[in-house]
Every structure is written in structure tokens, then in C-alpha cells.
N, C-alpha and C positions, 0 to 999 in steps of 0.2 A: 741503602741496597741495591741501586741501580749503577750506581758504580763501580762497584765490588762486580756483579755482572757483565758490565761492560771490561774490565778490566781481566774476569776469566776468560771473555769472550777472546780479546785479544792476544792471551798466553800464547798458542799455539801457532800463531802468526811468529810473534816476537821470536820463538824456538826456529822457525822454519826460515826467514831471516837474516838468524844470527848472524853477522860476520860476512852477509851479503851485497855488494855492491848498488847502490840505487842512485842512477840515473834522475834528475830533477830538472824540468825545463820553466823557471820562472818566465810569464809571459801577462799579456793581458792586464788585467784587474790586480793582480798580485804582483806587478812590475807601477802602477800609477797612484796607485793608494797608498800611503805612509801604513794605515793602521793595517793593511791588509797584507804591505810586505813585512812589517812588523811580526804578524802571528804565522805567515807562512815561515818566515826563520825563526822563529819559535819550535816550531812544529819540528822542522829540518834539525836542529839542536836536539830534539827530543828522541828522533829517532837514531842519531847519533848515541845518545845516552842510553838505548837499548840495546845499543851491540850492532845498527846497522852502519855500514860506509856509505853515505848521502856524497854524492859529488852534482853541482849545482852550475847549469849554464842559464844564461839570461838574454835576452835579448835587449829594444829600445827604440824603437821605431820611432813611436811620438815624439818620446825626447829628444831625441836627435831634427826631427823637424822643427819642433818646438826653439829649441837652439839655435839652428839656422835661421830662422825670420828672425830670432832674438840678434844677430850678426847682420843681416840685412842680404842675406845667403834666402834667395829663392830656392826650395827643393823643386828637381824637375823629376815628373814620373812617366813611366810611357807604358801605359794599359796597368797602370796601378802601381808600378814596381818599379822604386827608386832607382834614380841614376847617380851613381858614386864616382864623382871625376875627383881631381887631387883635392881640392878645398871642402868637399864635401865628405873626403876618406880621414882630414885632418882631424874635422866635426865629432865625424863618428867614434875616432881615437877619445877625444875626448871626454866625450857625453858618454860613452862604453867603459872604458878604464878611470876616468879621472873622475868621473861622478855615481854613476850609477853602481859602478863594481865593487868602490869602496865603500858604498850605501850600506847594501845587502851584508858585505863582509863586518860593517860596524853593527849590524846589527846581530849576527850572528853571535859575534864576541861580547855584544851587551845580553846576550842570553847563555853567557858562559860556554861558547863552543870556539873552538877555533878556525876561527873565519882565516883561508889566504887566496889575496886572488890572484887572479893568472892569466893573459893572454894568451890567444893561440898563436903568438911568437916565441912565447918562453921555453927556451929549450926544444925548436921548433915542435909544438906539441901539436899543430896543425898546420900541416904542410899543404897548401894549397895552388891551383891554377887559375888563372882567369879562364872564365866560361859567357858562352853565347845561352841567351833563353830563350827558349821555344815557347812560342804560345801559337794556341791551333784558334784559328777565326772560325766561330761559330756558325757562321755561313755557307762559311765553301769548303771548311774541315781542312784549310791549307795549316802548316806550320810555318809559321813565319819564325825569321832569326831575328834576336834584338840585341845590340848591345847596352850594358848597362853599367858601361865603363869600370870599374876598379870592381868587378864582384866577381866571387870566384866559387869553385868547389873545392871540397874536400878530398885531397888524391892519398895523404896518410896520418895517422895519429899516433906519433911517441908518446905511451902513457909511460915513459920511466919517471918524468916529474909527479905525474898523478899519483904513482905506487909511492915515492916517496915520500909525498903528505898524506896518502891516505895510510899506509905503514905506521907512522907518528901521528894519528888519530886528529890531524888535520878534513877541515871542509872546504876542499875546493871549490872557489866560485867562479867562473871559466867564462870570459868575453870571447863570442864568437866572430874572432879577426885571424885570419889564417896572414901565414908567410909563402910569398913565393919564391921559385929558383931567385931571378934578382934582389930577393929581400924586400920587395916592398910588400904593401899593407894592403890585403883583399877583405872586401867583406863578403862575408859568410850568413847565411840564412841558419838561424840558432836553432832551429829544429833539427834540421839535416845535420848539425854540428853534433846538438844533445845525442840524436841515434845512432852516430858515427863513434862517438866515446864510449857509447855505453855498450855497442859490438866490439870495441878491441878491446875495454877494461873487464870483456863476461860479467857484465851487471846484470841482476837476476831481473830487476823492473827499471823500464824506460817508463815514466812519469811528466805528462806535456799538461803544464797548467794554461788554460785558456779564459775566456770568457763566456762559454757554454756547457750547458749542463754536459756535453757527451756527444753522442752522434743521436738524432733524432728522428724518427719515423715523419715525423709533422716538425718543421721548423717553430711552429708557434705554440706546440703544445707538450711544454717537460714531461709529462705524463707519458712521453711517447720513447724517451729513453729506451736506447738499445744497450743494456747493461754489459754483453757477453759480444762478441764478433768473432768467428772463427776465420784466419783467415785467407778460406775456401770462398768466404762469403764475401770478399770487400768488391771483389768486379763486379757483381750483379748491383749488389749496393750502390757502385758505382754508376753504372748504366741506370737503375733504376732512377738515378738524382736523389737518393738518400744519403749519400755522401755526395757534398757540392760545394763548390766552390772554393773559398780556404781551408776548409776542413781535409780536401783530397791530398795534396800535401803534406799534412799530417800524420794524416792515415798512410800515406804511402810511405812516411818514413816510421810508422812502426812495421809496417809491414818487413821493410827492410831488414831494421833492427833484429825481427824476431827470427829471419832467415838466415840472420849471422849468429845466433846463439842465445839472445836476450829471452829470458822467460815468458812476459806477459810485458805490454804494453797499458799504458791508461790515456785517457782522453780527460780532463779531470775540469771541474768550475772553481776556477781560482778566486770566485767571490763569494763563494762559502766557507767559513770560519772551520779552520780545522780538515780540510778537503782531506788532505793527505791522510790523517791521523783515520777518518774514515776508511779511503777506499782500502789501504794497506792493512789494517788492523780486525777490520770487523765481516762478518760472513756475506751479508750483503752490497758494501762499497757503498759508490754512491755516484760516478761515471760510467765509462765506456770502455771496458777491459777489451783487449785484440791479442788475441792466444792463437798457436799454431798445433 
């Protein structure tokens, strides 16, 4: 009987999101644990079969680091941020395009979805330019400019190739690398790419899978999860230190996407089985939703 009630609860959401695009950023546990990746891929295929149009972006930082160490290349970081030189970008392409992307596509196909791997260089999907990274000194408050090498920012999304895939019932799986004007490859932040693409394709939702339950008032207490945040509340939550560290750029990506027309953004715990389905198809959800 409980299963029937769950189906009935899901019906209005299935109707509401029918034929709507949903951008999902695979990250954290959903990337490094094989069972979690298989489960997330299956749930993504389910979204497709109930009429939604999922688009996937994935990262792969830990896997890149492991591959560099295996190849005898010592990863270099400045203030926790990876430096990407010519040799490193070759490893990034090898790991993201040749390994992780094909694994995700394989899992989607295994569950009878039509997965298709893409990099940001395909048909100039993601045009990018090299950027300096700004770091704020906690003591002085001064902004320091850091050169991270072949690391870029998104300048333009060309959605034509994505539309070709989604209109033909494919689930695009995108590697977050961009193409510069000189045709060089630039390493991009996967969350930022997901937000930029979500904005460009008029996605209904932007979903970021990570390794925390969402935004917590007390980082050590999962029961303090904030389930809904209006974008006007974000600056205050950052000032209070409730949104801090690595959560800040994720939330800022969500806010930018909402300001560009995405209807809602969600931070979900990829360690929880079926987290995507619980958030989308139930009244209470499971993570933090940011809305405008």
C-alpha cells in the first residue's frame, strides 16, 4: 500500500515536470563509488522514462589526482586549487573523457537509457577563456590573483548539439572542459558548467549532487538541514557562516542559474540511495532547495 501512496504522491510532480529539462551535476560519492554511480545512472534513466529531459555534467578531481600519481606526475595545488599545466590537461582529458564519461554513459545504457558522451569542445559546446583565480586573505581581507594555468571560465554555451540529442531522446553526459579561441583545452569547474548550461537550455531544475545533506545550520548535525532557501536569504547565511567553504561557490552557482531563468536549484546528498527521486517526486524532498 505504501508503494501505491508513493506513486500517487509522485503523479503531480511527473505531470508538472513532463518534457522539462533537468540539469544534474554528478559529484562526490555518486562519482567515486561504483554502486552509487550505477544507482544514480538508473534514477537518471527513470527521469527520462517518466517524460523529463535529464542532462548530466560530471567532475572527477579525485580520479585525476590518482591518475597523476600513477603516472609519476605530482599534483600541484595553490591554496587548495589545482594548477593545470600542459601535461596535467592531457591527464584531465584522459581521465574525464576516456574513463569517467564512458563509465557513466555505459551505466545509463545498461539501464536502457540512450546515453551520449560529450565534451565541452564538441561543436564548441562550451567556449571559454583563461582566467585568474581570486583568493581572499582571511586575515587582511585583501584579494590575491592566482594563476592556475589552463583553467578557464565559461564565456558562451552553444546548445545546438544538446538540443539535437535531447530532441532524439538521448541523455547527454558532458565533460566540463572548454575550448579557447586558440583551440586549446581549458579545465572548468563542473558546478559552474552545470549552472551555465542549465541557464542556456531553460532547465526547470539544477541539481548538484555532493557529499553533504545540503545546507546545515550546524555542520555536525544533519537534523539542522535547511530545506528551502530564498535567494534573498543567501548573503545573510554567508555572513553568518552557515554557508561557508566549498558550499559558497555551489550556492553562488545556484543563485546565478536562478537569476538566469532556472526555476529551482537543489543541493543533494549523493550518498543517499535514490536521492534524486526523493527530492523531485515527494512533497518534503531530501536536500536543500534554493528558489527565487
